C-alpha positions in Angstrom: 136.3 32.9 71.1 134.1 31.2 68.5 135.7 27.8 69.3 134.9 28.3 72.9 131.3 29.1 72.2 131.0 26.1 70.0 132.5 23.9 72.7 130.1 25.4 75.3 127.0 24.5 73.2 128.4 21.0 72.5 128.4 20.5 76.3 124.8 21.6 76.6 125.3 25.2 77.5 122.8 27.8 76.4 124.5 31.1 75.4 123.6 34.7 75.2 125.6 37.1 73.0 126.7 40.5 74.3 128.7 43.3 72.8 132.5 43.5 73.6 133.1 45.3 76.9 129.6 44.5 78.2 128.9 42.2 81.2 125.2 42.0 80.7 123.0 41.3 77.6 121.4 44.3 76.0 118.9 42.7 73.6 115.2 42.6 74.5 114.1 39.2 75.5 117.6 37.8 75.9 116.4 35.6 78.8 113.7 33.8 76.9 114.3 30.2 75.7 113.7 31.1 72.1 116.5 33.7 72.1 119.3 31.7 73.7 121.9 30.1 71.5 122.2 26.3 71.7 123.4 25.2 68.3 127.0 25.3 67.0 126.1 27.2 63.8 124.7 30.2 65.8 127.5 29.9 68.4 130.1 30.2 65.6 128.6 33.6 64.7 129.2 35.1 68.1 131.8 37.8 68.0 131.5 39.7 71.3 131.3 38.6 74.9 129.1 35.6 75.8 127.1 34.7 78.8 125.5 31.4 80.0 121.7 31.2 80.2 121.9 28.7 83.1 118.1 28.0 83.2 118.2 26.7 79.6 121.3 24.5 79.7 120.7 20.8 78.9 120.3 18.1 80.1 119.8 20.1 83.3 120.2 23.8 84.3 123.6 25.0 85.5 124.6 27.5 88.0 127.7 29.6 88.7 129.4 30.3 91.9 130.9 33.7 91.1 133.5 34.8 93.7 134.3 38.5 93.1 136.1 38.9 96.5 137.8 35.6 97.3 138.8 36.5 100.8 135.3 37.7 101.8 133.5 34.9 99.9 135.8 32.2 101.5 135.0 33.5 105.0 131.3 33.7 104.3 131.1 30.3 102.8 133.4 28.8 105.5 131.0 30.0 108.2 128.4 27.8 106.4 130.7 24.7 106.2 131.9 25.2 102.6 135.6 25.2 101.8 136.2 27.3 98.7 139.8 26.1 98.2 138.5 22.5 98.2 135.9 23.4 95.5 138.5 25.2 93.4 141.0 22.4 93.7 138.6 19.5 93.0 139.6 17.3 90.1 136.2 17.8 88.4 136.0 21.5 89.0 134.8 23.5 86.0 136.2 27.0 86.2 136.1 30.2 84.2 139.4 32.0 84.9 139.4 35.8 84.3 143.0 36.3 85.2 142.1 38.8 87.8 143.6 38.2 91.2 141.2 37.4 94.1 138.4 36.2 91.9 137.0 32.8 90.8 134.0 31.3 89.0 132.9 27.7 89.3 130.2 26.2 87.1 127.9 23.3 88.2 125.3 21.3 86.5 122.3 20.9 88.8 120.8 17.5 89.5 118.1 16.4 87.0 114.7 17.6 87.9 115.9 20.5 90.1 114.6 23.9 89.0 117.0 26.7 88.1 118.4 28.5 91.2 117.6 32.1 91.8 120.6 34.5 91.9 121.8 35.4 95.3 124.2 38.4 95.7 126.0 38.7 99.0 126.8 42.3 99.7 129.3 43.6 102.2 126.5 44.8 104.5 125.1 41.3 105.0 128.3 39.3 105.1 128.1 38.7 108.8 124.4 37.7 108.7 122.7 34.4 107.8 
């Protein structure tokens, strides 16, 4: 995992450490620029789970398209003209693969000058709505 964290910061990713088994940071102020990990030495010390602080990645913020239910997400995005299979199969796709069936995560670097994108969670209740 340490090599992965070092590789991530080498590509400009800002990281947040988390205890093993946790999916969210637990330290106070984890989302502040001064607390994210952007250098290889600090990244080499990570020994739990890691998250990406998208707003602080360089040279521009990043974003994740996190597909927790591939079937539903594919249908919702298709209704908006987006082909998930095409995104996943793209030669330049950057994916994080969990190994869990029916899930996917794609990472994108935003265009220079674009502000970080707010999180949007699509719940079952609103899948049919715009």
